N, C-alpha and C positions, 0 to 999 in steps of 0.2 A: 173715335169721334173727336172733332176739334173742340177746344174750349177757347175762351177769350184770350188766353195768353199765347195761343198758337196761331191766331188769325190776325190779319191786318185788313184795313179798309182801303180799297183802291177805287179810282174813278176811271171808267172806260166809256168813251163817247158821251160824257156828261152824266152817266149813270153810276151810282154807287154799287160796289160789289164787295164781297168778302172772300179772301183766299187764305190759304195756309201760308204762314211766314216761310220764307225761303223757297217758295214755288218758283221753278225755273220759268222764264218767259215763254219758251215754246210750249211748255205744258199748260201754262195759263191760257195761251191763245187757243189751244185745243179744247180746254175745258169750256171756254166761252164760245166755241164753235165759230171762230174767226179764221178766215183764210189768210195765212201769212203773206201770200203773194199780192194781196189787195189792200194792205194796210201800211201805215207808218206808225211807229211807236215813239211817243214822247215819254221820257223818263226823267223825272226831276226837272222839268222845264226845258229839256233839250231833246232834239230828235236823235234817237239811238240808231246808229248804223247797224245793218243786218249782221255784220261780222261779229258784233258783240251780243247778239240775242242769246246764243247758247250759254254764255257764261253769266248772264244777267239773272239775278234772283230778286223776287219781290221782297221788299223790306219797308219798315216804317219810314215816313218822310224824314229827310235830313233837315234839321232845324237851322 
């Protein structure tokens, strides 16, 4: 079970969600039941090219 120190808050399509820290982006898309072929990903204010999706992990916002 996840606790507060292992989770982060993220925003997807304007809605708040919680996920485990270091969740890989493809895994997150699967958990949210989003079709990767039909979406664009913004990560820290920038569009993230698909070639980087597999290596991108969710983390707390960079200040």
